[in-house]
C-alpha positions in Angstrom: 8.9 -2.5 -4.6 10.7 0.4 -6.1 11.5 3.4 -3.8 12.1 7.0 -4.6 13.6 9.7 -2.4 11.1 12.3 -1.2 12.6 15.6 -2.5 15.5 16.8 -0.4 14.6 14.6 2.7 16.2 11.3 3.7 12.8 9.6 3.4 12.6 6.9 0.7 9.1 6.0 -0.1 7.8 3.0 -2.0 6.1 4.2 -5.2 2.8 3.0 -3.7 1.6 4.3 -0.4 -1.5 3.2 1.5 -4.3 5.8 1.6 -6.7 5.6 4.5 -9.4 8.2 3.8 -12.0 5.5 3.4 -11.0 3.9 6.6 -12.6 6.8 8.4 -16.0 5.3 7.6 -19.2 7.1 6.5 -20.3 8.9 9.6 -19.1 12.3 8.4 -19.6 14.7 5.5 -16.9 13.3 3.3 -17.1 9.7 4.2 -16.9 6.7 1.9 -19.8 4.7 3.4 -19.7 2.0 6.2 -16.3 0.5 7.1 -15.4 -2.3 9.5 -12.4 -1.3 11.7 -11.2 -4.9 11.9 -11.1 -5.2 8.1 -9.2 -1.9 8.0 -6.6 -3.3 10.3 -6.2 -6.4 8.2 -5.9 -4.2 5.1 -3.2 -2.1 6.7 -1.2 -5.2 7.8 -1.5 -6.7 4.4 -0.2 -3.6 2.7 2.9 -3.6 4.8 3.4 -7.4 4.2 3.3 -6.6 0.5 6.2 -4.2 0.9 4.5 -0.8 1.2 6.6 1.3 3.6 4.3 4.3 4.3 0.8 5.2 5.2 -1.0 8.4 4.4 -3.9 9.7 6.6 -5.3 12.9 8.0 -6.9 13.9 11.3 -10.2 14.7 9.6 -10.7 11.3 8.0 -13.6 10.0 10.0 -13.0 12.8 12.5 -10.1 11.0 14.1 -11.2 7.5 13.3 -8.7 6.7 10.6 -5.7 7.7 12.8 -7.1 5.7 15.6 -7.4 2.6 13.5 -3.9 3.1 12.2 -2.7 3.4 15.8 -4.3 0.1 16.7 -2.7 -1.6 13.6 0.7 -0.2 14.5 0.6 -1.9 17.9 0.3 -5.2 16.1 3.4 -4.9 14.0 7.1 -5.0 14.7 8.5 -2.5 12.2 6.8 0.9 12.1 6.1 2.3 8.6 6.6 5.9 7.6 3.5 7.9 8.7 2.2 10.9 6.9 -0.8 12.9 8.3 -2.3 16.3 7.9 -3.8 19.3 9.7 -6.1 22.3 9.1 -9.5 20.7 9.1 -11.0 20.7 12.6 -14.3 19.9 14.2 -16.2 20.3 17.4 -18.9 18.4 19.2 -21.4 19.2 16.4 -19.0 17.3 14.0 -19.0 20.2 11.6 -15.7 20.5 9.9 -14.1 24.0 9.6 -10.7 25.3 8.4 -8.1 26.6 10.8 -4.4 27.3 10.6 -4.1 29.3 13.8 -0.9 28.5 15.7 -2.8 27.2 18.7 -5.0 25.0 16.6 -2.2 23.4 14.6 -0.3 22.6 17.8 -3.4 21.0 19.3 -3.9 19.0 16.2 -0.4 17.6 16.3 -0.8 16.5 19.9 -4.1 14.8 19.1 -2.7 13.0 16.1 0.4 11.8 18.0 -2.0 10.4 20.7 -4.4 8.7 18.2 -1.5 7.2 16.2 0.4 6.2 19.3 3.7 7.5 18.0 6.3 10.0 19.4 7.1 11.7 16.1 5.2 12.2 12.8 7.4 11.5 9.8 5.6 13.9 7.4 3.1 16.5 8.6 1.2 18.4 6.0 -1.2 21.3 5.8 -4.3 19.6 4.3 -5.7 22.7 2.5 -4.4 26.3 2.3 -7.4 27.7 4.0 -8.0 30.2 5.5 -5.5 31.7 3.1 -4.6 34.6 5.4 -3.5 32.1 8.0 -1.1 30.1 5.8 2.1 31.7 7.2 0.9 31.4 10.8 0.1 27.7 10.4 3.3 27.0 8.5 5.3 28.8 11.2 3.7 26.6 13.9 4.7 23.5 11.9 8.3 24.8 11.7 8.3 25.2 15.5 7.1 21.6 15.8 9.9 20.4 13.6 12.4 22.1 16.0 10.6 20.5 19.0 11.1 17.1 17.5 7.4 16.2 17.1 7.6 16.3 13.3 10.4 15.1 11.1 9.5 16.8 7.8 6.8 19.3 6.8 4.8 19.3 3.6 1.6 20.7 2.1 -1.4 19.4 0.2 -3.4 21.2 -2.5 -1.1 24.3 -2.5 -0.6 26.4 -5.6 2.8 27.6 -6.7 2.3 31.1 -5.4 1.3 29.7 -2.0 4.5 27.5 -2.0 6.6 30.6 -2.7 5.0 32.4 0.3 5.9 29.7 2.9 9.4 28.6 1.6 11.2 31.5 3.4 9.7 30.4 6.7 10.6 26.7 6.5 11.7 24.6 3.6 8.9 22.6 2.0 9.6 18.8 1.9 6.7 17.8 -0.3 3.5 18.7 -2.1 0.5 16.4 -2.2 -1.7 17.3 -5.2 -4.5 15.4 -6.9 -3.3 13.8 -10.1 -4.9 11.3 -12.4 -5.8 10.9 -16.1 -8.8 13.0 -15.3 -7.0 15.7 -13.3 -3.9 16.7 -15.1 -3.5 20.3 -14.1 -0.2 19.9 -12.3 1.5 19.0 -15.5 1.4 22.6 -16.7 3.8 24.2 -14.2 3.6 22.6 -10.8 5.7 19.5 -11.4 8.4 21.6 -13.0 8.4 24.0 -10.0 8.7 21.1 -7.5 11.5 19.5 -9.5 13.4 22.8 -9.6 13.1 23.3 -5.8 13.6 19.6 -4.9 10.2 19.3 -3.5 8.8 15.7 -3.4 5.5 15.1 -5.1 3.0 12.6 -3.6 -0.1 12.4 -5.8 -3.5 11.5 -4.4 -6.6 10.0 -6.1 -4.7 8.4 -9.1 -7.8 6.2 -9.6 -10.1 9.2 -9.4 -12.2 7.9 -6.5 -12.8 4.6 -8.2 -13.7 5.8 -11.7 -10.4 4.5 -13.1 -11.0 0.9 -11.9 -12.5 -2.3 -13.4 -15.5 -2.0 -11.0 -16.6 1.4 -12.5 -19.9 1.3 -14.4 -23.1 3.3 -14.7 -24.9 0.9 -12.4 -22.2 0.9 -9.7 -21.9 4.7 -9.7 -25.7 5.2 -9.4 -25.8 2.6 -6.6 -23.5 4.3 -4.2 -25.0 4.8 -0.7 -25.9 8.3 0.5 -23.2 8.0 3.2 -20.6 7.9 0.3 -19.6 11.4 -0.7 -19.0 10.3 -4.3 -22.8 10.0 -4.8 -22.7 13.9 -4.7 -19.6 14.2 -7.0 -20.4 15.6 -10.5 -18.1 13.0 -12.1 -20.5 10.3 -10.9 -23.6 12.1 -12.4 -24.7 13.0 -15.8 -23.5 14.4 -18.1 -20.0 13.4 -16.9 -21.0 9.9 -16.0 -21.5 8.8 -19.6 -18.3 10.5 -20.6 -16.4 8.6 -17.9 -18.0 5.3 -18.7 -17.0 5.6 -22.3 -13.4 6.6 -21.4 -13.0 3.7 -19.0 -14.2 1.2 -21.6 -11.3 2.3 -23.8 -8.9 1.8 -20.9 -10.5 -1.6 -20.1 -9.6 -2.9 -23.6 -6.0 -1.7 -23.3 -5.5 -3.1 -19.8 -6.9 -6.4 -20.8 -4.4 -6.6 -23.7 -1.6 -6.1 -21.2 -2.9 -8.6 -18.7 -3.4 -5.8 -16.2 -6.3 -4.0 -14.5 -7.6 -0.5 -15.2 -6.5 0.5 -11.6 -3.0 -0.7 -12.2 -2.9 1.2 -15.5 -4.1 4.4 -13.9 -1.6 4.3 -11.1 1.3 3.4 -13.4 0.4 6.3 -15.6 0.9 8.8 -12.7 4.2 7.2 -11.8 5.6 7.6 -15.4 6.5 11.2 -14.5 10.0 11.4 -12.9 8.8 14.4 -10.8 6.3 12.1 -9.0 7.8 10.4 -5.9 4.9 8.2 -5.2 1.1 7.7 -5.5 -1.4 7.3 -2.6 -3.6 4.3 -3.3 -6.7 3.9 -1.1 -7.9 0.4 0.0 -10.7 -0.8 2.2 -10.1 -4.5 1.8 -6.9 -6.6 1.5 -7.7 -7.8 -2.0 -7.8 -4.2 -3.2 -4.2 -3.4 -2.2 -3.1 -6.8 -3.4 -4.2 -5.7 -6.9 -3.0 -2.1 -6.9 0.4 -2.6 -5.3 1.5 -4.3 -8.5 1.3 -1.0 -10.3 4.4 0.1 -8.4 6.6 -2.2 -10.6 4.9 -1.4 -13.9 6.8 1.0 -16.1 4.7 2.1 -19.1 6.2 2.0 -22.6 6.1 5.0 -24.8 3.6 3.2 -27.0 1.3 2.6 -24.0 1.6 6.3 -22.9 0.7 7.4 -26.4 -2.3 5.2 -26.6 -3.6 6.7 -23.3 -2.9 10.2 -24.7 -5.1 9.4 -27.7 -7.9 8.3 -25.5 -7.6 11.5 -23.5 -7.6 13.6 -26.6 -11.0 12.1 -27.6 -12.5 12.7 -24.2 -14.6 15.9 -24.0 -13.5 17.2 -20.6 -11.8 20.2 -19.1 -8.3 19.5 -17.7 -8.3 20.1 -13.9 
């Protein structure tokens, strides 16, 4: 699979990375429904067998469960992949998630993640959300200290705006930004991608399939049948009036993907990778067959004609660019 250098770092990521949010299961506020840990481990190993060289996770996914499952999988393989995880969302015995970027909290999170993952150093450690905003500098300073201590190789952020990036750059150079990006969330095209390119910041996009909307399985019936433990059941994109808008849009993609002998998911992922500023896309998978399908998008370079056809479909879609 193709690899791209992550900004100014010496990390070279495959254009597809395995996302493990759903591997945290459904027993927390932002879960994806029930998940079998054994199947998660099989999925992780299959992704690596297919050539993916990095895994994205976060401490909060399943309240530690995703990192623990990855740790178990790592003990079963010979060559360790690049590991990216995140901090700033913490929880207590009541399992209620809160935001914290206090220095003490960040350092405790790193230690806990190292232990769950079973590694001595985290390749890419990211602030998950820039909240509380008044603690951004304190949290980033703590991460800079951890880089010096050798517990983190590179430091990045997720969901930051340009002004927030500017605030932390003087403290420690930002290696990467992880923003949402898909056909249905295109806001970073306005200024963010250009800023990252100018400052040699790698861009790792998440949710290129928009939580399953941009896939062949998406339909009205599927969306309305999501279990209560799946947070998507509460997402406005899976409810009216946006549900009908999305169903119609996906039907247009379905026709195009079929013509190319591809799937909608592969089309959606390849579309995000068409931008040279994008280093790689995080692709979630809960079962081996899912990553076997989506990994193929890493080698698909869309033609100008294909990009234009998608643009026409987007122009017809009554939606606000996010």
